[in-house]
PDB file of N, H, CA, C and O in Angstrom:
ATOM      1  N   MET A   1      45.719 -91.007 -82.994  1.00  0.00           N
ATOM      2  CA  MET A   1      44.979 -91.752 -83.988  1.00  0.00           C
ATOM      3  C   MET A   1      45.199 -93.252 -83.816  1.00  0.00           C
ATOM      4  O   MET A   1      44.286 -94.048 -84.038  1.00  0.00           O
ATOM      5  N   LEU A   2      46.405 -93.632 -83.422  1.00  0.00           N
ATOM      6  H   LEU A   2      47.147 -92.986 -83.242  1.00  0.00           H
ATOM      7  CA  LEU A   2      46.688 -95.050 -83.224  1.00  0.00           C
ATOM      8  C   LEU A   2      45.857 -95.604 -82.071  1.00  0.00           C
ATOM      9  O   LEU A   2      45.277 -96.684 -82.189  1.00  0.00           O
ATOM     10  N   VAL A   3      45.795 -94.882 -80.968  1.00  0.00           N
ATOM     11  H   VAL A   3      46.265 -94.005 -80.872  1.00  0.00           H
ATOM     12  CA  VAL A   3      44.998 -95.326 -79.816  1.00  0.00           C
ATOM     13  C   VAL A   3      43.532 -95.452 -80.222  1.00  0.00           C
ATOM     14  O   VAL A   3      42.880 -96.436 -79.873  1.00  0.00           O
ATOM     15  N   ASP A   4      43.007 -94.473 -80.953  1.00  0.00           N
ATOM     16  H   ASP A   4      43.537 -93.674 -81.237  1.00  0.00           H
ATOM     17  CA  ASP A   4      41.623 -94.533 -81.422  1.00  0.00           C
ATOM     18  C   ASP A   4      41.393 -95.763 -82.290  1.00  0.00           C
ATOM     19  O   ASP A   4      40.365 -96.429 -82.165  1.00  0.00           O
ATOM     20  N   ALA A   5      42.337 -96.065 -83.161  1.00  0.00           N
ATOM     21  H   ALA A   5      43.172 -95.524 -83.263  1.00  0.00           H
ATOM     22  CA  ALA A   5      42.200 -97.223 -84.051  1.00  0.00           C
ATOM     23  C   ALA A   5      42.202 -98.528 -83.249  1.00  0.00           C
ATOM     24  O   ALA A   5      41.447 -99.451 -83.555  1.00  0.00           O
ATOM     25  N   ILE A   6      43.047 -98.597 -82.229  1.00  0.00           N
ATOM     26  H   ILE A   6      43.659 -97.847 -81.980  1.00  0.00           H
ATOM     27  CA  ILE A   6      43.092 -99.805 -81.394  1.00  0.00           C
ATOM     28  C   ILE A   6      41.767 -99.992 -80.673  1.00  0.00           C
ATOM     29  O   ILE A   6      41.219-101.094 -80.659  1.00  0.00           O
ATOM     30  N   PHE A   7      41.242 -98.920 -80.071  1.00  0.00           N
ATOM     31  H   PHE A   7      41.687 -98.024 -80.083  1.00  0.00           H
ATOM     32  CA  PHE A   7      39.967 -99.026 -79.366  1.00  0.00           C
ATOM     33  C   PHE A   7      38.813 -99.347 -80.323  1.00  0.00           C
ATOM     34  O   PHE A   7      37.874-100.048 -79.946  1.00  0.00           O
ATOM     35  N   LYS A   8      38.880 -98.845 -81.539  1.00  0.00           N
ATOM     36  H   LYS A   8      39.643 -98.275 -81.844  1.00  0.00           H
ATOM     37  CA  LYS A   8      37.830 -99.139 -82.516  1.00  0.00           C
ATOM     38  C   LYS A   8      37.819-100.632 -82.836  1.00  0.00           C
ATOM     39  O   LYS A   8      36.757-101.243 -82.952  1.00  0.00           O
ATOM     40  N   HIS A   9      39.012-101.212 -82.976  1.00  0.00           N
ATOM     41  H   HIS A   9      39.875-100.715 -82.881  1.00  0.00           H
ATOM     42  CA  HIS A   9      39.137-102.632 -83.296  1.00  0.00           C
ATOM     43  C   HIS A   9      38.882-103.503 -82.079  1.00  0.00           C
ATOM     44  O   HIS A   9      38.253-104.555 -82.199  1.00  0.00           O
ATOM     45  N   SER A  10      39.360-103.085 -80.896  1.00  0.00           N
ATOM     46  H   SER A  10      39.870-102.230 -80.799  1.00  0.00           H
ATOM     47  CA  SER A  10      39.226-103.845 -79.646  1.00  0.00           C
ATOM     48  C   SER A  10      38.791-102.906 -78.528  1.00  0.00           C
ATOM     49  O   SER A  10      39.641-102.365 -77.821  1.00  0.00           O
ATOM     50  N   PRO A  11      37.486-102.699 -78.351  1.00  0.00           N
ATOM     51  CA  PRO A  11      36.992-101.741 -77.359  1.00  0.00           C
ATOM     52  C   PRO A  11      37.464-101.997 -75.928  1.00  0.00           C
ATOM     53  O   PRO A  11      37.511-101.063 -75.127  1.00  0.00           O
ATOM     54  N   ASN A  12      37.811-103.225 -75.592  1.00  0.00           N
ATOM     55  H   ASN A  12      37.773-103.983 -76.243  1.00  0.00           H
ATOM     56  CA  ASN A  12      38.262-103.553 -74.237  1.00  0.00           C
ATOM     57  C   ASN A  12      39.779-103.654 -74.123  1.00  0.00           C
ATOM     58  O   ASN A  12      40.296-104.214 -73.157  1.00  0.00           O
ATOM     59  N   ALA A  13      40.484-103.121 -75.097  1.00  0.00           N
ATOM     60  H   ALA A  13      40.064-102.666 -75.882  1.00  0.00           H
ATOM     61  CA  ALA A  13      41.950-103.199 -75.090  1.00  0.00           C
ATOM     62  C   ALA A  13      42.526-102.504 -73.854  1.00  0.00           C
ATOM     63  O   ALA A  13      41.968-101.524 -73.361  1.00  0.00           O
ATOM     64  N   LYS A  14      43.620-103.015 -73.376  1.00  0.00           N
ATOM     65  H   LYS A  14      44.073-103.812 -73.777  1.00  0.00           H
ATOM     66  CA  LYS A  14      44.369-102.403 -72.270  1.00  0.00           C
ATOM     67  C   LYS A  14      45.577-101.715 -72.888  1.00  0.00           C
ATOM     68  O   LYS A  14      46.460-102.370 -73.440  1.00  0.00           O
ATOM     69  N   ILE A  15      45.612-100.385 -72.790  1.00  0.00           N
ATOM     70  H   ILE A  15      44.894 -99.852 -72.341  1.00  0.00           H
ATOM     71  CA  ILE A  15      46.639 -99.606 -73.476  1.00  0.00           C
ATOM     72  C   ILE A  15      47.402 -98.741 -72.477  1.00  0.00           C
ATOM     73  O   ILE A  15      46.814 -98.133 -71.582  1.00  0.00           O
ATOM     74  N   VAL A  16      48.707 -98.701 -72.646  1.00  0.00           N
ATOM     75  H   VAL A  16      49.184 -99.195 -73.373  1.00  0.00           H
ATOM     76  CA  VAL A  16      49.568 -97.793 -71.890  1.00  0.00           C
ATOM     77  C   VAL A  16      50.344 -96.972 -72.909  1.00  0.00           C
ATOM     78  O   VAL A  16      50.983 -97.527 -73.803  1.00  0.00           O
ATOM     79  N   VAL A  17      50.290 -95.656 -72.776  1.00  0.00           N
ATOM     80  H   VAL A  17      49.771 -95.205 -72.049  1.00  0.00           H
ATOM     81  CA  VAL A  17      51.042 -94.762 -73.657  1.00  0.00           C
ATOM     82  C   VAL A  17      52.184 -94.188 -72.831  1.00  0.00           C
ATOM     83  O   VAL A  17      51.950 -93.536 -71.813  1.00  0.00           O
ATOM     84  N   CYS A  18      53.405 -94.423 -73.259  1.00  0.00           N
ATOM     85  H   CYS A  18      53.595 -94.952 -74.086  1.00  0.00           H
ATOM     86  CA  CYS A  18      54.582 -93.964 -72.521  1.00  0.00           C
ATOM     87  C   CYS A  18      55.367 -92.970 -73.365  1.00  0.00           C
ATOM     88  O   CYS A  18      55.363 -93.016 -74.595  1.00  0.00           O
ATOM     89  N   GLY A  19      56.026 -92.088 -72.670  1.00  0.00           N
ATOM     90  H   GLY A  19      56.029 -92.050 -71.671  1.00  0.00           H
ATOM     91  CA  GLY A  19      56.875 -91.146 -73.380  1.00  0.00           C
ATOM     92  C   GLY A  19      57.166 -89.932 -72.535  1.00  0.00           C
ATOM     93  O   GLY A  19      56.564 -89.737 -71.479  1.00  0.00           O
ATOM     94  N   ASP A  20      58.065 -89.135 -72.990  1.00  0.00           N
ATOM     95  H   ASP A  20      58.554 -89.293 -73.848  1.00  0.00           H
ATOM     96  CA  ASP A  20      58.408 -87.895 -72.304  1.00  0.00           C
ATOM     97  C   ASP A  20      57.647 -86.779 -72.998  1.00  0.00           C
ATOM     98  O   ASP A  20      58.079 -86.265 -74.029  1.00  0.00           O
ATOM     99  N   PHE A  21      56.518 -86.413 -72.427  1.00  0.00           N
ATOM    100  H   PHE A  21      56.167 -86.831 -71.589  1.00  0.00           H
ATOM    101  CA  PHE A  21      55.676 -85.387 -73.038  1.00  0.00           C
ATOM    102  C   PHE A  21      56.116 -83.978 -72.650  1.00  0.00           C
ATOM    103  O   PHE A  21      55.562 -82.995 -73.142  1.00  0.00           O
ATOM    104  N   ASN A  22      57.116 -83.879 -71.765  1.00  0.00           N
ATOM    105  H   ASN A  22      57.566 -84.677 -71.365  1.00  0.00           H
ATOM    106  CA  ASN A  22      57.550 -82.569 -71.272  1.00  0.00           C
ATOM    107  C   ASN A  22      56.354 -81.761 -70.792  1.00  0.00           C
ATOM    108  O   ASN A  22      56.265 -80.554 -71.016  1.00  0.00           O
ATOM    109  N   ALA A  23      55.437 -82.454 -70.127  1.00  0.00           N
ATOM    110  H   ALA A  23      55.509 -83.434 -69.945  1.00  0.00           H
ATOM    111  CA  ALA A  23      54.224 -81.815 -69.621  1.00  0.00           C
ATOM    112  C   ALA A  23      53.718 -82.626 -68.431  1.00  0.00           C
ATOM    113  O   ALA A  23      54.063 -83.796 -68.263  1.00  0.00           O
ATOM    114  N   GLU A  24      52.907 -81.989 -67.626  1.00  0.00           N
ATOM    115  H   GLU A  24      52.627 -81.039 -67.762  1.00  0.00           H
ATOM    116  CA  GLU A  24      52.327 -82.640 -66.459  1.00  0.00           C
ATOM    117  C   GLU A  24      50.831 -82.783 -66.651  1.00  0.00           C
ATOM    118  O   GLU A  24      50.247 -82.091 -67.484  1.00  0.00           O
ATOM    119  N   PRO A  25      50.194 -83.680 -65.885  1.00  0.00           N
ATOM    120  CA  PRO A  25      48.736 -83.802 -65.984  1.00  0.00           C
ATOM    121  C   PRO A  25      48.071 -82.435 -65.865  1.00  0.00           C
ATOM    122  O   PRO A  25      48.447 -81.618 -65.024  1.00  0.00           O
ATOM    123  N   GLY A  26      47.091 -82.204 -66.708  1.00  0.00           N
ATOM    124  H   GLY A  26      46.785 -82.868 -67.391  1.00  0.00           H
ATOM    125  CA  GLY A  26      46.406 -80.917 -66.742  1.00  0.00           C
ATOM    126  C   GLY A  26      46.876 -80.027 -67.878  1.00  0.00           C
ATOM    127  O   GLY A  26      46.163 -79.109 -68.284  1.00  0.00           O
ATOM    128  N   GLU A  27      48.077 -80.293 -68.397  1.00  0.00           N
ATOM    129  H   GLU A  27      48.655 -81.038 -68.067  1.00  0.00           H
ATOM    130  CA  GLU A  27      48.576 -79.510 -69.525  1.00  0.00           C
ATOM    131  C   GLU A  27      48.017 -80.086 -70.836  1.00  0.00           C
ATOM    132  O   GLU A  27      47.652 -81.259 -70.906  1.00  0.00           O
ATOM    133  N   VAL A  28      47.960 -79.252 -71.851  1.00  0.00           N
ATOM    134  H   VAL A  28      48.256 -78.298 -71.795  1.00  0.00           H
ATOM    135  CA  VAL A  28      47.307 -79.603 -73.113  1.00  0.00           C
ATOM    136  C   VAL A  28      47.846 -80.890 -73.722  1.00  0.00           C
ATOM    137  O   VAL A  28      47.061 -81.723 -74.175  1.00  0.00           O
ATOM    138  N   LYS A  29      49.159 -81.076 -73.745  1.00  0.00           N
ATOM    139  H   LYS A  29      49.796 -80.399 -73.377  1.00  0.00           H
ATOM    140  CA  LYS A  29      49.735 -82.277 -74.365  1.00  0.00           C
ATOM    141  C   LYS A  29      49.198 -83.542 -73.716  1.00  0.00           C
ATOM    142  O   LYS A  29      48.808 -84.486 -74.404  1.00  0.00           O
ATOM    143  N   VAL A  30      49.179 -83.557 -72.402  1.00  0.00           N
ATOM    144  H   VAL A  30      49.496 -82.790 -71.843  1.00  0.00           H
ATOM    145  CA  VAL A  30      48.711 -84.736 -71.673  1.00  0.00           C
ATOM    146  C   VAL A  30      47.202 -84.883 -71.817  1.00  0.00           C
ATOM    147  O   VAL A  30      46.710 -85.993 -72.022  1.00  0.00           O
ATOM    148  N   GLU A  31      46.470 -83.801 -71.714  1.00  0.00           N
ATOM    149  H   GLU A  31      46.869 -82.899 -71.548  1.00  0.00           H
ATOM    150  CA  GLU A  31      45.012 -83.859 -71.841  1.00  0.00           C
ATOM    151  C   GLU A  31      44.591 -84.369 -73.214  1.00  0.00           C
ATOM    152  O   GLU A  31      43.596 -85.084 -73.330  1.00  0.00           O
ATOM    153  N   ALA A  32      45.332 -84.011 -74.242  1.00  0.00           N
ATOM    154  H   ALA A  32      46.140 -83.430 -74.147  1.00  0.00           H
ATOM    155  CA  ALA A  32      45.008 -84.479 -75.596  1.00  0.00           C
ATOM    156  C   ALA A  32      45.151 -85.994 -75.701  1.00  0.00           C
ATOM    157  O   ALA A  32      44.351 -86.647 -76.371  1.00  0.00           O
ATOM    158  N   ILE A  33      46.155 -86.551 -75.051  1.00  0.00           N
ATOM    159  H   ILE A  33      46.805 -86.020 -74.507  1.00  0.00           H
ATOM    160  CA  ILE A  33      46.361 -88.000 -75.072  1.00  0.00           C
ATOM    161  C   ILE A  33      45.314 -88.703 -74.218  1.00  0.00           C
ATOM    162  O   ILE A  33      44.794 -89.746 -74.612  1.00  0.00           O
ATOM    163  N   CYS A  34      44.998 -88.140 -73.048  1.00  0.00           N
ATOM    164  H   CYS A  34      45.421 -87.292 -72.728  1.00  0.00           H
ATOM    165  CA  CYS A  34      44.051 -88.773 -72.125  1.00  0.00           C
ATOM    166  C   CYS A  34      42.639 -88.822 -72.694  1.00  0.00           C
ATOM    167  O   CYS A  34      41.947 -89.829 -72.542  1.00  0.00           O
ATOM    168  N   GLY A  35      42.208 -87.760 -73.339  1.00  0.00           N
ATOM    169  H   GLY A  35      42.770 -86.942 -73.462  1.00  0.00           H
ATOM    170  CA  GLY A  35      40.888 -87.747 -73.970  1.00  0.00           C
ATOM    171  C   GLY A  35      39.733 -87.831 -72.991  1.00  0.00           C
ATOM    172  O   GLY A  35      38.785 -88.579 -73.230  1.00  0.00           O
ATOM    173  N   SER A  36      39.783 -87.086 -71.895  1.00  0.00           N
ATOM    174  H   SER A  36      40.553 -86.478 -71.701  1.00  0.00           H
ATOM    175  CA  SER A  36      38.713 -87.170 -70.899  1.00  0.00           C
ATOM    176  C   SER A  36      37.379 -86.697 -71.471  1.00  0.00           C
ATOM    177  O   SER A  36      37.332 -85.827 -72.341  1.00  0.00           O
ATOM    178  N   VAL A  37      36.308 -87.282 -70.969  1.00  0.00           N
ATOM    179  H   VAL A  37      36.346 -87.989 -70.263  1.00  0.00           H
ATOM    180  CA  VAL A  37      34.969 -86.939 -71.434  1.00  0.00           C
ATOM    181  C   VAL A  37      34.680 -85.463 -71.187  1.00  0.00           C
ATOM    182  O   VAL A  37      34.022 -84.819 -72.004  1.00  0.00           O
ATOM    183  N   GLU A  38      35.163 -84.920 -70.074  1.00  0.00           N
ATOM    184  H   GLU A  38      35.698 -85.443 -69.410  1.00  0.00           H
ATOM    185  CA  GLU A  38      34.946 -83.507 -69.765  1.00  0.00           C
ATOM    186  C   GLU A  38      35.556 -82.592 -70.829  1.00  0.00           C
ATOM    187  O   GLU A  38      35.007 -81.530 -71.123  1.00  0.00           O
ATOM    188  N   ASN A  39      36.670 -82.995 -71.397  1.00  0.00           N
ATOM    189  H   ASN A  39      37.116 -83.857 -71.158  1.00  0.00           H
ATOM    190  CA  ASN A  39      37.332 -82.173 -72.420  1.00  0.00           C
ATOM    191  C   ASN A  39      36.753 -82.379 -73.809  1.00  0.00           C
ATOM    192  O   ASN A  39      36.743 -81.456 -74.622  1.00  0.00           O
ATOM    193  N   THR A  40      36.270 -83.585 -74.086  1.00  0.00           N
ATOM    194  H   THR A  40      36.278 -84.336 -73.425  1.00  0.00           H
ATOM    195  CA  THR A  40      35.765 -83.874 -75.425  1.00  0.00           C
ATOM    196  C   THR A  40      34.267 -83.618 -75.546  1.00  0.00           C
ATOM    197  O   THR A  40      33.765 -83.338 -76.634  1.00  0.00           O
ATOM    198  N   GLY A  41      33.556 -83.714 -74.423  1.00  0.00           N
ATOM    199  H   GLY A  41      33.965 -83.941 -73.539  1.00  0.00           H
ATOM    200  CA  GLY A  41      32.104 -83.565 -74.462  1.00  0.00           C
ATOM    201  C   GLY A  41      31.407 -84.742 -75.127  1.00  0.00           C
ATOM    202  O   GLY A  41      30.221 -84.662 -75.449  1.00  0.00           O
ATOM    203  N   ASN A  42      32.132 -85.831 -75.333  1.00  0.00           N
ATOM    204  H   ASN A  42      33.095 -85.897 -75.072  1.00  0.00           H
ATOM    205  CA  ASN A  42      31.583 -87.002 -76.018  1.00  0.00           C
ATOM    206  C   ASN A  42      31.568 -88.192 -75.073  1.00  0.00           C
ATOM    207  O   ASN A  42      32.585 -88.863 -74.897  1.00  0.00           O
ATOM    208  N   SER A  43      30.416 -88.456 -74.465  1.00  0.00           N
ATOM    209  H   SER A  43      29.590 -87.911 -74.609  1.00  0.00           H
ATOM    210  CA  SER A  43      30.329 -89.553 -73.494  1.00  0.00           C
ATOM    211  C   SER A  43      30.495 -90.926 -74.138  1.00  0.00           C
ATOM    212  O   SER A  43      30.741 -91.905 -73.434  1.00  0.00           O
ATOM    213  N   ASP A  44      30.365 -91.020 -75.463  1.00  0.00           N
ATOM    214  H   ASP A  44      30.164 -90.225 -76.035  1.00  0.00           H
ATOM    215  CA  ASP A  44      30.588 -92.294 -76.150  1.00  0.00           C
ATOM    216  C   ASP A  44      32.044 -92.747 -76.050  1.00  0.00           C
ATOM    217  O   ASP A  44      32.347 -93.925 -76.235  1.00  0.00           O
ATOM    218  N   LEU A  45      32.938 -91.811 -75.757  1.00  0.00           N
ATOM    219  H   LEU A  45      32.693 -90.854 -75.606  1.00  0.00           H
ATOM    220  CA  LEU A  45      34.364 -92.147 -75.659  1.00  0.00           C
ATOM    221  C   LEU A  45      34.778 -92.546 -74.251  1.00  0.00           C
ATOM    222  O   LEU A  45      35.964 -92.755 -73.995  1.00  0.00           O
ATOM    223  N   ARG A  46      33.821 -92.656 -73.333  1.00  0.00           N
ATOM    224  H   ARG A  46      32.858 -92.486 -73.541  1.00  0.00           H
ATOM    225  CA  ARG A  46      34.121 -92.952 -71.929  1.00  0.00           C
ATOM    226  C   ARG A  46      35.040 -94.170 -71.765  1.00  0.00           C
ATOM    227  O   ARG A  46      35.923 -94.166 -70.907  1.00  0.00           O
ATOM    228  N   GLY A  47      34.840 -95.195 -72.570  1.00  0.00           N
ATOM    229  H   GLY A  47      34.123 -95.198 -73.267  1.00  0.00           H
ATOM    230  CA  GLY A  47      35.644 -96.410 -72.465  1.00  0.00           C
ATOM    231  C   GLY A  47      37.057 -96.283 -73.003  1.00  0.00           C
ATOM    232  O   GLY A  47      37.872 -97.184 -72.805  1.00  0.00           O
ATOM    233  N   SER A  48      37.362 -95.191 -73.676  1.00  0.00           N
ATOM    234  H   SER A  48      36.700 -94.460 -73.836  1.00  0.00           H
ATOM    235  CA  SER A  48      38.697 -95.044 -74.262  1.00  0.00           C
ATOM    236  C   SER A  48      39.519 -93.933 -73.610  1.00  0.00           C
ATOM    237  O   SER A  48      40.519 -93.487 -74.172  1.00  0.00           O
ATOM    238  N   VAL A  49      39.102 -93.489 -72.433  1.00  0.00           N
ATOM    239  H   VAL A  49      38.290 -93.850 -71.976  1.00  0.00           H
ATOM    240  CA  VAL A  49      39.867 -92.479 -71.702  1.00  0.00           C
ATOM    241  C   VAL A  49      41.137 -93.126 -71.150  1.00  0.00           C
ATOM    242  O   VAL A  49      41.090 -94.248 -70.646  1.00  0.00           O
ATOM    243  N   LEU A  50      42.262 -92.430 -71.240  1.00  0.00           N
ATOM    244  H   LEU A  50      42.300 -91.518 -71.650  1.00  0.00           H
ATOM    245  CA  LEU A  50      43.545 -92.916 -70.720  1.00  0.00           C
ATOM    246  C   LEU A  50      43.951 -92.043 -69.533  1.00  0.00           C
ATOM    247  O   LEU A  50      44.556 -90.989 -69.732  1.00  0.00           O
ATOM    248  N   PRO A  51      43.634 -92.455 -68.303  1.00  0.00           N
ATOM    249  CA  PRO A  51      43.986 -91.620 -67.144  1.00  0.00           C
ATOM    250  C   PRO A  51      45.491 -91.626 -66.892  1.00  0.00           C
ATOM    251  O   PRO A  51      46.138 -92.656 -67.082  1.00  0.00           O
ATOM    252  N   PRO A  52      46.062 -90.495 -66.466  1.00  0.00           N
ATOM    253  CA  PRO A  52      47.495 -90.470 -66.154  1.00  0.00           C
ATOM    254  C   PRO A  52      47.791 -91.404 -64.978  1.00  0.00           C
ATOM    255  O   PRO A  52      47.078 -91.379 -63.975  1.00  0.00           O
ATOM    256  N   CYS A  53      48.828 -92.220 -65.093  1.00  0.00           N
ATOM    257  H   CYS A  53      49.407 -92.240 -65.907  1.00  0.00           H
ATOM    258  CA  CYS A  53      49.161 -93.139 -64.007  1.00  0.00           C
ATOM    259  C   CYS A  53      49.561 -92.380 -62.745  1.00  0.00           C
ATOM    260  O   CYS A  53      49.463 -92.921 -61.644  1.00  0.00           O
ATOM    261  N   SER A  54      50.005 -91.151 -62.889  1.00  0.00           N
ATOM    262  H   SER A  54      50.085 -90.712 -63.784  1.00  0.00           H
ATOM    263  CA  SER A  54      50.398 -90.370 -61.713  1.00  0.00           C
ATOM    264  C   SER A  54      49.214 -90.075 -60.805  1.00  0.00           C
ATOM    265  O   SER A  54      49.401 -89.739 -59.636  1.00  0.00           O
ATOM    266  N   SER A  55      47.996 -90.195 -61.328  1.00  0.00           N
ATOM    267  H   SER A  55      47.844 -90.468 -62.278  1.00  0.00           H
ATOM    268  CA  SER A  55      46.825 -89.939 -60.494  1.00  0.00           C
ATOM    269  C   SER A  55      46.601 -91.046 -59.468  1.00  0.00           C
ATOM    270  O   SER A  55      45.811 -90.873 -58.540  1.00  0.00           O
ATOM    271  N   SER A  56      47.284 -92.180 -59.620  1.00  0.00           N
ATOM    272  H   SER A  56      47.926 -92.321 -60.374  1.00  0.00           H
ATOM    273  CA  SER A  56      47.132 -93.274 -58.662  1.00  0.00           C
ATOM    274  C   SER A  56      48.315 -93.394 -57.698  1.00  0.00           C
ATOM    275  O   SER A  56      48.417 -94.369 -56.953  1.00  0.00           O
ATOM    276  N   ILE A  57      49.202 -92.406 -57.713  1.00  0.00           N
ATOM    277  H   ILE A  57      49.120 -91.614 -58.318  1.00  0.00           H
ATOM    278  CA  ILE A  57      50.374 -92.412 -56.828  1.00  0.00           C
ATOM    279  C   ILE A  57      50.168 -91.393 -55.713  1.00  0.00           C
ATOM    280  O   ILE A  57      49.779 -90.254 -55.972  1.00  0.00           O
ATOM    281  N   ALA A  58      50.426 -91.798 -54.485  1.00  0.00           N
ATOM    282  H   ALA A  58      50.742 -92.723 -54.274  1.00  0.00           H
ATOM    283  CA  ALA A  58      50.263 -90.904 -53.339  1.00  0.00           C
ATOM    284  C   ALA A  58      51.145 -89.659 -53.479  1.00  0.00           C
ATOM    285  O   ALA A  58      52.290 -89.744 -53.921  1.00  0.00           O
ATOM    286  N   GLU A  59      50.595 -88.508 -53.098  1.00  0.00           N
ATOM    287  H   GLU A  59      49.664 -88.439 -52.739  1.00  0.00           H
ATOM    288  CA  GLU A  59      51.327 -87.231 -53.205  1.00  0.00           C
ATOM    289  C   GLU A  59      52.697 -87.285 -52.529  1.00  0.00           C
ATOM    290  O   GLU A  59      53.657 -86.698 -53.029  1.00  0.00           O
ATOM    291  N   LEU A  60      52.794 -87.982 -51.400  1.00  0.00           N
ATOM    292  H   LEU A  60      52.014 -88.459 -50.994  1.00  0.00           H
ATOM    293  CA  LEU A  60      54.053 -88.023 -50.647  1.00  0.00           C
ATOM    294  C   LEU A  60      55.199 -88.660 -51.425  1.00  0.00           C
ATOM    295  O   LEU A  60      56.361 -88.339 -51.179  1.00  0.00           O
ATOM    296  N   ILE A  61      54.894 -89.548 -52.346  1.00  0.00           N
ATOM    297  H   ILE A  61      53.949 -89.809 -52.546  1.00  0.00           H
ATOM    298  CA  ILE A  61      55.957 -90.246 -53.079  1.00  0.00           C
ATOM    299  C   ILE A  61      55.900 -90.000 -54.587  1.00  0.00           C
ATOM    300  O   ILE A  61      56.605 -90.662 -55.348  1.00  0.00           O
ATOM    301  N   LYS A  62      55.076 -89.066 -55.018  1.00  0.00           N
ATOM    302  H   LYS A  62      54.503 -88.528 -54.400  1.00  0.00           H
ATOM    303  CA  LYS A  62      54.843 -88.850 -56.445  1.00  0.00           C
ATOM    304  C   LYS A  62      56.024 -88.215 -57.168  1.00  0.00           C
ATOM    305  O   LYS A  62      56.226 -88.486 -58.352  1.00  0.00           O
ATOM    306  N   PHE A  63      56.805 -87.385 -56.498  1.00  0.00           N
ATOM    307  H   PHE A  63      56.641 -87.165 -55.537  1.00  0.00           H
ATOM    308  CA  PHE A  63      57.822 -86.603 -57.187  1.00  0.00           C
ATOM    309  C   PHE A  63      59.230 -87.131 -56.926  1.00  0.00           C
ATOM    310  O   PHE A  63      59.530 -87.635 -55.844  1.00  0.00           O
ATOM    311  N   SER A  64      60.074 -87.006 -57.926  1.00  0.00           N
ATOM    312  H   SER A  64      59.830 -86.596 -58.805  1.00  0.00           H
ATOM    313  CA  SER A  64      61.446 -87.485 -57.812  1.00  0.00           C
ATOM    314  C   SER A  64      62.362 -86.453 -57.171  1.00  0.00           C
ATOM    315  O   SER A  64      63.473 -86.786 -56.759  1.00  0.00           O
ATOM    316  N   GLN A  65      61.911 -85.205 -57.080  1.00  0.00           N
ATOM    317  H   GLN A  65      61.008 -84.935 -57.414  1.00  0.00           H
ATOM    318  CA  GLN A  65      62.723 -84.173 -56.438  1.00  0.00           C
ATOM    319  C   GLN A  65      61.826 -83.069 -55.883  1.00  0.00           C
ATOM    320  O   GLN A  65      60.693 -82.885 -56.328  1.00  0.00           O
ATOM    321  N   LEU A  66      62.354 -82.347 -54.910  1.00  0.00           N
ATOM    322  H   LEU A  66      63.275 -82.497 -54.548  1.00  0.00           H
ATOM    323  CA  LEU A  66      61.671 -81.187 -54.357  1.00  0.00           C
ATOM    324  C   LEU A  66      62.504 -79.956 -54.663  1.00  0.00           C
ATOM    325  O   LEU A  66      63.727 -79.982 -54.519  1.00  0.00           O
ATOM    326  N   HIS A  67      61.863 -78.889 -55.080  1.00  0.00           N
ATOM    327  H   HIS A  67      60.870 -78.868 -55.197  1.00  0.00           H
ATOM    328  CA  HIS A  67      62.544 -77.630 -55.346  1.00  0.00           C
ATOM    329  C   HIS A  67      61.752 -76.534 -54.649  1.00  0.00           C
ATOM    330  O   HIS A  67      60.582 -76.307 -54.959  1.00  0.00           O
ATOM    331  N   LEU A  68      62.399 -75.856 -53.706  1.00  0.00           N
ATOM    332  H   LEU A  68      63.349 -76.040 -53.455  1.00  0.00           H
ATOM    333  CA  LEU A  68      61.736 -74.821 -52.916  1.00  0.00           C
ATOM    334  C   LEU A  68      60.462 -75.349 -52.273  1.00  0.00           C
ATOM    335  O   LEU A  68      59.455 -74.646 -52.189  1.00  0.00           O
ATOM    336  N   GLY A  69      60.521 -76.605 -51.819  1.00  0.00           N
ATOM    337  H   GLY A  69      61.340 -77.176 -51.887  1.00  0.00           H
ATOM    338  CA  GLY A  69      59.411 -77.219 -51.125  1.00  0.00           C
ATOM    339  C   GLY A  69      58.296 -77.737 -52.004  1.00  0.00           C
ATOM    340  O   GLY A  69      57.299 -78.250 -51.497  1.00  0.00           O
ATOM    341  N   LYS A  70      58.443 -77.614 -53.314  1.00  0.00           N
ATOM    342  H   LYS A  70      59.253 -77.197 -53.726  1.00  0.00           H
ATOM    343  CA  LYS A  70      57.416 -78.084 -54.248  1.00  0.00           C
ATOM    344  C   LYS A  70      57.949 -79.272 -55.022  1.00  0.00           C
ATOM    345  O   LYS A  70      59.083 -79.258 -55.500  1.00  0.00           O
ATOM    346  N   GLY A  71      57.114 -80.313 -55.145  1.00  0.00           N
ATOM    347  H   GLY A  71      56.192 -80.324 -54.757  1.00  0.00           H
ATOM    348  CA  GLY A  71      57.515 -81.490 -55.902  1.00  0.00           C
ATOM    349  C   GLY A  71      57.545 -81.229 -57.391  1.00  0.00           C
ATOM    350  O   GLY A  71      56.654 -80.578 -57.937  1.00  0.00           O
ATOM    351  N   THR A  72      58.566 -81.737 -58.041  1.00  0.00           N
ATOM    352  H   THR A  72      59.290 -82.266 -57.597  1.00  0.00           H
ATOM    353  CA  THR A  72      58.662 -81.650 -59.487  1.00  0.00           C
ATOM    354  C   THR A  72      59.009 -83.027 -60.040  1.00  0.00           C
ATOM    355  O   THR A  72      59.608 -83.849 -59.346  1.00  0.00           O
ATOM    356  N   CYS A  73      58.637 -83.271 -61.270  1.00  0.00           N
ATOM    357  H   CYS A  73      58.150 -82.603 -61.834  1.00  0.00           H
ATOM    358  CA  CYS A  73      58.905 -84.579 -61.892  1.00  0.00           C
ATOM    359  C   CYS A  73      60.322 -84.670 -62.391  1.00  0.00           C
ATOM    360  O   CYS A  73      60.717 -85.699 -62.940  1.00  0.00           O
TER     361      CYS A  73
END
């Protein structure tokens, strides 16, 4: 609700939401914060989508540890 209020007041605001969501991109907790148009079905919200910053990090360096050959956060 806070992010929505900020965008309502300042549509061009630059917002970063930080925290330990105990979830990875694609999981419900993260998707709820990101608010992608595909999930909401509301193209009017296109300007207020919050993409996960991990989507801009190369796969080779994205994870802090490997377990059984799979990267984990």
